C-alpha positions as CSV (number, residue, x, y, z in Angstrom):
1,M,10.7,-45.8,20.0
2,T,8.3,-48.7,19.9
3,A,9.9,-52.0,21.0
4,L,10.0,-55.2,19.1
5,V,8.4,-57.6,21.7
6,F,8.8,-61.3,22.1
7,S,6.2,-62.7,24.5
8,L,6.9,-66.3,25.7
9,R,3.9,-68.5,24.9
10,E,4.7,-71.2,27.6
11,Q,7.7,-72.5,29.5
12,P,10.0,-74.2,27.1
13,M,10.4,-78.0,27.3
14,Q,14.0,-77.9,25.9
15,R,16.9,-75.5,25.7
16,L,16.6,-72.8,23.1
17,D,19.3,-70.8,21.4
18,L,18.1,-67.2,21.0
19,S,21.3,-65.9,19.5
20,P,19.6,-64.8,16.2
21,L,17.3,-62.4,18.1
22,V,19.6,-59.3,18.3
23,P,19.1,-55.9,16.7
24,N,21.9,-56.2,14.2
25,R,20.4,-59.5,12.8
26,L,16.7,-58.5,12.9
27,A,17.0,-55.1,11.2
28,N,14.8,-54.8,8.1
29,L,13.2,-58.2,8.5
30,S,9.4,-58.6,8.1
31,P,7.2,-60.1,10.8
32,A,6.9,-63.3,8.8
33,E,10.7,-63.6,8.3
34,I,11.2,-63.1,12.0
35,Q,8.7,-65.8,13.0
36,R,10.3,-68.3,10.6
37,I,13.8,-67.9,12.2
38,E,14.8,-71.4,13.4
39,L,16.0,-71.7,17.0
40,Q,18.7,-74.3,17.6
41,T,17.3,-76.8,20.1
42,T,18.1,-80.0,21.8
43,R,15.3,-82.2,20.4
44,Q,12.3,-80.7,18.5
45,R,12.7,-78.3,15.6
46,L,11.2,-74.9,16.6
47,C,11.0,-71.5,15.1
48,V,10.5,-68.1,16.7
49,G,6.7,-68.1,16.1
50,D,6.4,-71.5,17.9
51,V,7.9,-70.1,21.0
52,F,7.0,-66.4,21.1
53,R,4.1,-64.1,20.2
54,V,5.8,-61.3,18.2
55,Q,4.7,-57.7,18.3
56,M,6.5,-55.7,15.7
57,G,8.5,-52.6,16.5
58,D,11.9,-51.1,16.1
59,A,14.5,-53.9,16.2
60,E,16.9,-51.5,17.9
61,L,14.9,-51.9,21.1
62,I,13.9,-55.5,21.8
63,R,11.9,-56.7,24.8
64,F,11.4,-60.3,26.0
65,E,8.3,-60.7,28.1
66,G,8.7,-63.8,30.2
67,G,12.0,-65.7,30.9
68,H,13.3,-69.1,31.7
69,E,16.6,-70.7,32.6
70,R,16.4,-72.7,29.3
71,L,16.5,-69.5,27.1
72,D,20.2,-69.5,26.2
73,R,22.5,-67.0,24.5
74,I,20.3,-64.0,24.6
75,G,22.2,-61.0,23.3
76,Y,24.9,-63.2,21.7
77,G,27.1,-61.2,19.4
78,M,25.0,-58.0,19.9
79,E,26.6,-54.9,18.3
80,R,24.1,-52.1,19.0
81,G,20.7,-51.2,20.4
82,E,19.1,-52.5,23.6
83,I,17.6,-55.8,24.8
84,H,15.4,-55.9,27.9
85,V,14.5,-59.3,29.4
86,H,11.7,-59.5,32.0
87,G,12.6,-62.8,33.6
88,D,15.4,-65.3,34.0
89,V,17.8,-66.3,31.2
90,G,20.0,-69.4,30.6
91,C,23.7,-69.7,29.9
92,Q,26.0,-67.4,27.8
93,A,23.8,-64.3,28.0
94,G,25.6,-61.5,26.2
95,R,28.4,-63.7,25.0
96,L,30.7,-62.0,22.5
97,M,28.8,-58.7,22.8
98,N,30.5,-55.9,20.8
99,G,28.2,-53.1,21.8
100,G,24.7,-52.2,22.9
101,K,23.0,-52.8,26.2
102,L,21.5,-55.9,27.7
103,Y,19.2,-55.6,30.8
104,I,18.1,-58.8,32.5
105,A,15.4,-58.4,35.2
106,G,16.0,-61.8,36.7
107,T,18.8,-64.3,37.1
108,A,21.4,-65.4,34.5
109,G,23.0,-68.7,34.1
110,P,26.7,-69.5,33.7
111,W,29.1,-67.7,31.4
112,A,27.2,-64.5,31.2
113,G,29.3,-61.9,29.3
114,S,31.8,-64.5,28.2
115,G,34.1,-63.1,25.5
116,M,32.3,-59.7,25.7
117,K,34.3,-56.9,23.9
118,A,32.1,-53.8,24.5
119,G,28.7,-52.7,25.7
120,L,26.8,-53.1,29.0
121,I,25.1,-56.0,30.7
122,E,23.0,-55.4,33.9
123,I,21.6,-58.3,35.8
124,T,19.2,-57.4,38.6
125,G,19.3,-60.9,40.1
126,S,22.2,-63.3,40.6
127,A,24.6,-64.7,38.0
128,G,25.9,-68.2,37.6
129,D,29.4,-69.6,37.6
130,R,32.2,-68.1,35.4
131,L,30.7,-64.7,34.9
132,G,32.7,-63.1,32.1
133,G,34.9,-66.2,31.9
134,P,36.1,-68.2,28.8
135,L,34.6,-71.4,27.4
136,A,36.7,-74.5,27.3
137,G,39.7,-74.1,25.1
138,E,39.7,-70.3,25.1
139,T,42.6,-68.4,26.5
140,A,40.8,-65.2,27.7
141,G,37.5,-64.3,29.1
142,M,35.8,-60.9,28.9
143,R,37.7,-58.4,26.7
144,G,35.9,-55.1,27.4
145,G,32.6,-53.5,28.4
146,V,30.9,-53.4,31.8
147,V,28.9,-56.1,33.6
148,I,26.8,-55.3,36.7
149,V,25.3,-58.0,38.9
150,R,23.0,-56.5,41.5
151,K,22.9,-59.7,43.7
152,D,25.4,-62.6,44.0
153,A,27.7,-64.4,41.5
154,G,28.9,-68.0,41.3
155,E,32.4,-69.4,41.3
156,R,35.2,-68.0,39.2
157,A,33.6,-64.7,38.4
158,G,36.0,-62.8,36.1
159,D,38.1,-65.9,35.3
160,R,40.8,-64.9,32.9
161,L,39.4,-61.4,32.6
162,R,41.3,-59.5,29.9
163,R,39.8,-56.0,29.9
164,G,36.6,-54.3,31.1
165,M,34.9,-54.1,34.5
166,I,32.7,-56.5,36.4
167,I,30.7,-55.1,39.4
168,I,29.0,-57.6,41.8
169,E,26.9,-55.9,44.4
170,G,26.3,-59.0,46.4
171,D,28.6,-61.9,47.3
172,A,31.0,-63.7,45.0
173,A,31.7,-67.4,45.4
174,A,35.2,-69.0,45.5
175,Y,38.0,-68.0,43.1
176,A,36.6,-64.7,42.1
177,G,39.1,-63.1,39.6
178,S,41.0,-66.3,39.1
179,R,43.7,-66.2,36.5
180,M,42.9,-62.6,35.7
181,I,45.0,-61.1,32.9
182,A,43.9,-57.5,33.3
183,G,40.7,-55.5,33.9
184,T,38.8,-54.8,37.1
185,L,36.6,-56.9,39.3
186,I,34.7,-55.2,42.2
187,V,32.7,-57.2,44.9
188,R,30.6,-55.1,47.2
189,G,29.6,-58.1,49.4
190,R,31.9,-60.8,50.7
191,A,34.1,-63.0,48.4
192,G,34.6,-66.7,48.9
193,P,38.0,-68.4,49.3
194,L,41.0,-67.5,47.2
195,P,40.0,-64.4,45.2
196,G,42.6,-63.6,42.6
197,Y,44.0,-67.1,42.5
198,L,46.9,-67.1,40.0
199,M,46.0,-63.7,38.7
200,S,48.7,-62.0,36.5
201,R,47.6,-58.4,36.4
202,G,44.5,-56.4,37.0
203,T,42.6,-55.1,40.0
204,I,40.2,-56.8,42.4
205,V,38.3,-54.6,45.0
206,L,36.7,-56.4,47.9
207,A,34.5,-54.1,49.9
208,E,34.0,-56.7,52.7
209,G,37.1,-58.8,52.3
210,S,37.2,-62.5,51.8
211,N,36.8,-65.8,53.7
212,V,40.3,-66.8,52.8
213,L,43.1,-64.8,51.1
214,S,45.9,-66.6,49.5
215,P,49.3,-66.4,51.3
216,T,51.0,-65.8,48.0
217,F,49.9,-62.1,48.0
218,A,52.2,-59.5,49.5
219,D,50.8,-56.8,51.8
220,C,51.8,-53.3,50.6
221,G,50.1,-51.4,53.4
222,V,47.2,-48.9,53.3
223,H,47.2,-46.3,50.5
224,D,45.0,-43.5,49.2
225,L,45.8,-43.9,45.5
226,L,45.0,-41.5,42.6
227,S,43.9,-44.5,40.5
228,N,41.2,-45.2,43.0
229,A,39.7,-41.7,42.5
230,L,39.6,-42.3,38.7
231,M,38.1,-45.7,39.3
232,A,35.4,-44.2,41.5
233,A,34.5,-41.6,38.9
234,F,34.0,-44.5,36.4
235,I,31.9,-46.5,38.8
236,K,29.6,-43.7,40.1
237,P,27.0,-44.0,37.3
238,Y,26.5,-47.7,38.1
239,S,26.8,-47.7,41.9
240,S,27.3,-44.4,43.9
241,E,27.8,-46.3,47.2
242,L,30.6,-48.4,45.7
243,A,32.2,-45.2,44.3
244,E,32.3,-43.6,47.7
245,F,33.9,-46.7,49.1
246,V,36.6,-46.9,46.4
247,R,37.6,-43.3,47.2
248,T,38.6,-44.2,50.8
249,P,42.2,-45.4,51.7
250,L,42.4,-49.2,51.1
251,R,44.9,-51.9,52.0
252,R,46.7,-53.2,48.9
253,L,48.0,-56.7,48.3
254,M,50.2,-57.5,45.3
255,G,50.1,-60.8,43.6
256,D,49.6,-63.6,42.8
257,M,53.3,-64.1,43.6
258,A,52.9,-67.7,42.5
259,G,52.6,-66.3,39.0
260,V,53.5,-63.0,37.3
261,G,52.6,-61.1,40.5
262,K,51.6,-57.8,39.0
263,G,47.9,-57.9,40.0
264,E,46.4,-56.2,43.1
265,I,43.7,-56.8,45.6
266,L,42.2,-53.8,47.5
267,Y,40.1,-54.2,50.6
268,P,39.3,-52.2,53.8
269,P,42.0,-51.8,56.3
270,A,41.5,-53.7,59.6
């Protein structure tokens, strides 16, 4: 399959909304029609052809050559196909995805995977704050799918996570998994203060523990749970080392007892 390629002409001088450039919206469009698509911006009116050189191919496989932190909402509402970004991206990458795969060979800004329902996002660099979290006024964050961050993540990763799985192979900043409703958050590195703050349900796995755990979690001892084996089988295609870790007996904390208290934090026994 020959990719549809968007090559960045130069570093953008303003923020650009790339939400129209997804497979389900570009299917059956001609090169001229694609180049005329207007990108919502902060100041100057710009179209795709003003920002990118376009090399036609199959819209089910899109490649962005060159990235920038001002390129926002890449993969927004994506339903199928693949998008590969060779470079950094701005905020809300993969927001409201309902299928397909988004690969980012760089860093991602805040709210990556926000409201995601299905599909896969893989970020080889770091992710900003509120990974998979809701925007202001929304009651739930990510609702399904898988997000993988190969380096670190900012504050409140997995905030109000509803379904799906987030895997962070580096460190996570403060309040990872805050207000979780359900779903799974795994941090291979070290988590900042108060992971799982006010979580209702769901599972947080901390391979290296945390700087500060809330006293409102109840220690349930060390367990070798069947559910961990099932989780490990699911994780293995994305991170074999994490899968091996999850199979080992882990200490289980229940909480947050300041709220519903049906969530859990799993971490290595001392």
